C-alpha positions in Angstrom: 0.0 0.0 0.0 1.4 3.4 -1.0 1.9 6.1 1.6 -0.8 8.2 -0.1 -3.3 5.2 0.4 -2.2 4.8 4.0 -2.9 8.5 4.7 -6.2 8.4 2.9 -7.2 5.3 4.9 -6.1 6.9 8.1 -8.0 10.1 7.4 -11.2 8.2 6.5 -10.9 6.1 9.6 -10.4 9.2 11.8 -13.4 11.0 10.3 -15.6 7.9 10.6 -14.6 7.3 14.2 -15.3 10.9 15.1 -18.7 10.6 13.5 -19.4 7.5 15.5 -18.5 9.3 18.7 -20.5 12.3 17.8 -23.5 10.2 16.8 -23.3 8.3 20.1 -23.2 11.5 22.1 -26.1 13.0 20.1 -28.2 9.9 20.7 -27.4 10.1 24.4 -27.9 13.8 25.0 -30.6 14.6 22.3 -32.4 11.3 22.0 -31.4 11.0 18.3 -28.7 11.7 15.8 -29.0 15.3 14.5 -29.2 15.0 10.7 -31.0 18.2 9.7 -30.4 21.8 10.8 -34.0 21.8 12.0 -33.2 19.0 14.5 -31.1 21.6 16.4 -34.0 23.9 17.0 -35.4 21.8 19.8 -32.2 21.4 21.8 -31.9 23.2 25.1 -28.8 25.1 26.1 -28.3 22.6 28.9 -28.4 19.6 26.5 -25.9 21.3 24.1 -23.6 22.2 27.0 -23.7 18.6 28.4 -23.0 17.3 24.9 -20.0 19.6 24.4 -18.6 18.9 27.8 -18.7 15.1 27.3 -17.2 15.5 23.8 -14.4 17.6 25.2 -13.9 15.2 28.1 -13.6 12.3 25.7 -11.1 14.2 23.6 -9.1 15.1 26.7 -8.9 11.4 27.5 -7.8 10.5 24.0 -5.2 13.2 23.7 -3.9 12.8 27.2 -3.2 9.1 26.6 -1.2 9.7 23.4 1.0 12.4 25.0 2.0 16.0 24.5 4.5 15.4 21.7 2.1 13.4 19.6 -0.7 16.0 20.2 1.7 18.8 19.2 2.6 16.9 15.9 -1.1 16.3 15.3 -1.9 20.0 15.7 0.8 21.0 13.3 -0.2 18.3 10.8 -3.8 19.4 11.1 -3.0 22.9 10.1 -1.3 21.5 6.9 -4.2 19.2 6.2 -6.7 22.0 6.5 -4.7 24.3 4.3 -4.4 21.5 1.7 -8.1 20.8 1.9 -8.8 24.5 1.4 -6.7 24.5 -1.8 -8.4 21.5 -3.2 -11.9 22.2 -2.0 -12.1 25.9 -1.0 -14.6 26.9 1.6 -17.4 29.1 0.3 -16.3 32.7 1.1 -19.7 33.4 2.8 -19.1 30.6 5.3 -15.4 30.8 5.7 -15.4 33.4 8.6 -18.1 31.4 10.4 -16.2 28.1 10.0 -12.8 29.6 11.0 -14.5 31.2 14.1 -16.0 27.8 15.1 -12.7 26.0 14.6 -10.9 28.7 16.7 -13.5 28.5 19.5 -13.3 24.7 19.5 -9.5 24.8 19.5 -9.5 27.1 22.5 -12.0 24.8 24.3 -9.9 21.7 23.5 -6.7 23.4 24.7 -8.4 24.4 27.9 -9.7 20.9 28.4 -6.2 19.4 27.8 -4.7 21.9 30.3 -7.4 21.1 32.8 -8.6 24.7 32.8 -12.4 24.7 33.1 -12.8 28.4 33.5 -15.1 30.1 30.9 
């Protein structure tokens, strides 16, 4: 198997596994997997907060177990992956600021969780 195929398989596996986790947490906290934007209209703030907290806790456990050096490499690699994706499949300019803002907010939340900082 070529290195490109190995990377493709790894990326697909990572995305599918994250989707499984997200689906499990949505089922647990919202009673169903949220497939449509309209599904989000009936979610309470408390449900959304509980969902986000459990997701971040899960990510904290994952990244804590693989160690700082690997997380640092993952972070740097992720930046390169996102840049490459944007070249190949550019974000719609109308949504780019919103997407970047969400990514930045989630990154800050994840870093706080990794550092054990729960202050908001």
